[in-house]
N, C-alpha and C positions, 0 to 999 in steps of 0.2 A: 504495499498501501504505500503508496505516494501521492506529495501535495499536485503530485501533475496527473498523475489518474484518477485521482478522488472514488478507489475502488474503499468494499466498506466492505465487513462480516459480519453473518448475522448470527446472532446466539441465539437460543433459545429459551423462554423463561423457566430455571429452573433447573439449568444448567451451567456450571463455574468457570469463570473465564479471570482469566489477568490482564492486565495489560502493561509493557515497557517499551516509555518512548529509545528510540536507536539515539534522537540528536536533542539537543539541548532547544530548541526551539519548535520544538515538534508537536501539535494540538491534538487531542482523541477529545470527539464529540461524540456519543450515543443518544440512543433513545430508549425508555423503556415502555413499557406497557398498559402500566397504574405512577397511579399516584402515586412519590417516594416516600416509602412511611423508616427512618431515624431507626425507630424502634426493632419495625424487621427485621432492620438486616441484622446480613450475620455472615461465614467464611469462613474461610481453613490459612493458616501460615501456607505464607509466600515461598514460604524455606523449608517447606514439611519433607523433613529427609526419605520421609516414609512416599514422599508424590515422585521425586529423582527426577524433579522438574531441571532443565541446563538452565538456567538465564546465561544472556551475554550480557559482559561489561562486567563483570563480576564486580569492577574495583569500584562504576558510578552507578550507586546504588541512592535515592530520594525515596523512602519508606513513610508513611505517613503510621503515627500512632496507633490510629485503632489498626490498621494494620499491621504492625510488629507484634500489636496485642491477642487479632488470633491465635486463636487455639488448633495444634494436631488434627487430625484425621483422626486419628483410631479413639484422642478425646471427648470424641464428638457424645 
């Protein structure tokens, strides 16, 4: 996905997802099917070893406090 091709990806409701930008000036725009309710938000730690996700650019990460505090999958 690039600024030139304006490509997008569809993620169905109920699927876990995460985003990582690879440039400092990237923009992420997403739409949701229901009004956002922060009390209903949930997730899994981005670095859960059980998921074994290989994230690019491991030395340059900005993770929100909320996302750093998410549980591991096996703790849910």
